[in-house]
N, C-alpha and C positions, 0 to 999 in steps of 0.2 A: 638424504643429506650427506654432506662431506665435511670433514672436520680437519682443521690444522690445530695442533696442540703443542704446548710446551710443558715439559716436566722438569722439576728441580730434583736433582739426584743427590744421593748420599755423599758423592764425591764433590759436592758443591759446584757442579757444572749443570748446564742445561741440555736437554734433549728435545729436539723439534721433530714432530712426526705428523703423519697424515693418515686418516682412516675414514671409512664409510660408517663405521659403528664405533663411536667414541667409547662408550661404556665397556664394550667387549675388549677393545684394544687396551684400555687402561688396566682392565682385569688381567690381560695377558702379560702386560709389563709387571704388574704387582706379583704375579705368580712365577716370574722368572722365565717365561716362555719366549721372551724376545732377547736374542743374543746380545744386541748392543746395549741393553740395560740390565741384563741378568745379574751382573756383578756390581751394579751401581744402586742397588736397592738399600733402603726404602726410597720410594719415589713419591713426589707430590705434584699433582696437576695444579699448575699455577695460572694457566691461560689457555683459552681455546677460542677459535672462530668457526662459524658455521657458514657453509656455502651450499647453494642449490646446484651448482655446476662443478663437477669433479676437476675439470681442467683449470678452472679458476682457483680452486683450493690447492691443487698441486703446484700451480705457479706461485701462490703465496708461500707455500712451504719452501720452495726453492729460494725465493727471495729472503725469507727469514733466516735461512741457512747461509746466505751470502754475507759478506762483510758488512755491507751497508744495512741490510735488513736486521742483522744481529745487533748492530749499534743502535738502530732505531728502536728495536724491542727493548734493549737495556735502558735506553733513555726514557722511554714511555713508562717503564715499570720499575724505575730506579728505587722507589721507596719500599716496594714489596721485596725486591731482590736484596736490598740492604737488610731488611728485617730477617730474611732467611739466612743471611750470612754469606751471600754470593760475593766472591772476592774480586771478580774482574769488571769492576765498574769504571 
């Protein structure tokens, strides 16, 4: 399986990633083994999607990182993001 996931970081920003092993990847983030989130801990997994095809998952990650995808994600998850204290709604 392939996963696209969103983390809420201590700096109140979002991190969007892709992995074949979601549990392992989240553990790497939490332990500071991922350079892009090492100094943004603690992190909270707030969303993920599962795909059978890696190309589909990668395309979804790229889309969510784009302006339109980021806006769509924030719109769909507005209440949870507000609860977490996300500033950029």
